[in-house]
N, C-alpha and C positions, 0 to 999 in steps of 0.2 A: 616346738622346741627340739631341736636338731639331736638329735639319735643316735649314737655309732654303737653296735650292739655286734657280740661276736656268737652265732650261733654254730654246733659240734654236731654236723649230721653224722649218727655212726651206726650206717647200716650193717658195715661187716667191717665194723672195731677201726674203719677211716675216719678220721677225722679232717671236715672241710673249715673253714675258717669265712666267712661271708658276712659281711659289714653292710650295715643297712644304715643310709642317713632318711630322717624326715625332716623336711624343709617347707616349715608352717606355710601358711599360704590361706589365704581368705578365700577369693573370687578370682578366675580362670572363664576367660572363652578364647575362643580358638576360631579365624573371622580367613575363610581361605580366598583366593580370587581367581577362581580357577576358570569359568567361563568373563571372564574381563579382567585380563592377566595387564601385573603393572611392569611398565620396565627395567622395574629392579625390586620386586617385591613380591609373594604368590600369595602373599598371605600375615594377617595382621596376629598374635596374642597378649592381648589384656591381663597382666595378674596384680592383682591387691592385696599387703597384708601392710601386717597391724603386728607384728611382735616382737619377743628382746635380740632377735640375729640377726635378720633385716630390715625393721626401724618399719617406723608406716610412711606407706605412699603407694602409688603407685610405677608400674613399668610395662614397654609396648614388646613386646620381638617383635622386629621387624622377620619372615621370613624373606630371605633374599634368592635370587634365582640363579644362585650362583651354588646356593646351597648351605650356604652363611647367615646364618643371623648377628643383627643388630640388637642392640638390649637399648634404648631409649627409655631413662628413668627421671625419678625425681630424686630433688637433690639430696633431700631428707632418709632414703636409705642407703642402709651400708652392704652393698655389694660384693659378692666375693665371686672375679671372673672366671674363679677355675667352678663352677658350678656350671658354667655355658659352653662350657671346651665340650660337649657330653651332645648337645646336639647338635643332627643335622651334621657337617661338614668344621664345624665349632664357631668360635666365635669370629666375626670378621673385626667389629668395633660395640664397644659400650662408653654413650653419649649421656653425658647428666643433661637435663633439661628445664625447663619451665615447664609445667604441668597446670597452674594457678587453677584454672577448673576443670581438674578431673574428678570424671567422675564417673563410677558405678555402680547402678540398679538389679536388682533382680525384682518384679513384681510380680500379680497377674494381669501384663499384657507381654509379659518376654524380658528379658534383659535390655535395658536404658542402659548406654553408656558413653560418654562424651570424651574424648582425648580432643586433645589441639597445642599442638606442639612444634617447633623448627625442624624437619629434619633437618640429616648434613651436608645434601644437599640440592636443598628449594631453591628456585630458581621464579619462583612463580611472587613479583614482587606486585601486579595489581591482575590478578588473574581475572578472566571474563564472564567464567557462571562458576559456582560448587555444584555436583555435585545432592540431590538427594535424592535418597534409595524409601520405598516402601513395599514392605513385604508382606501378604495377605495371608495367612492362613499359615505362619512361616512356624 
């Protein structure tokens, strides 16, 4: 539940108002591509929501090489674009996409996340291969 709280700190009789907003999130993962950079993104940040503020669904923040972010999200989410203007150099685009088979589970093996969606610059109509990554002892 989002909360705005006013906190008065009075160490020397000075009142300092602080506004704190809590945005509920069920799951978060940071996936950086530092050793294998992409031409557009340096990492992805999947998030999962199930609350009355944002709705129920998945979103992925694409951290861009120009320091801005793109937010790909399921249409079931109700998002405030202003919340994403504080990340990096700000919000580039917020795009509702189909992620029908999105899944994100944490189990004894680790994080099992699956996302499939069309990005805004997808040009691969007939890819000749797809990457498969296996991380031992990660």
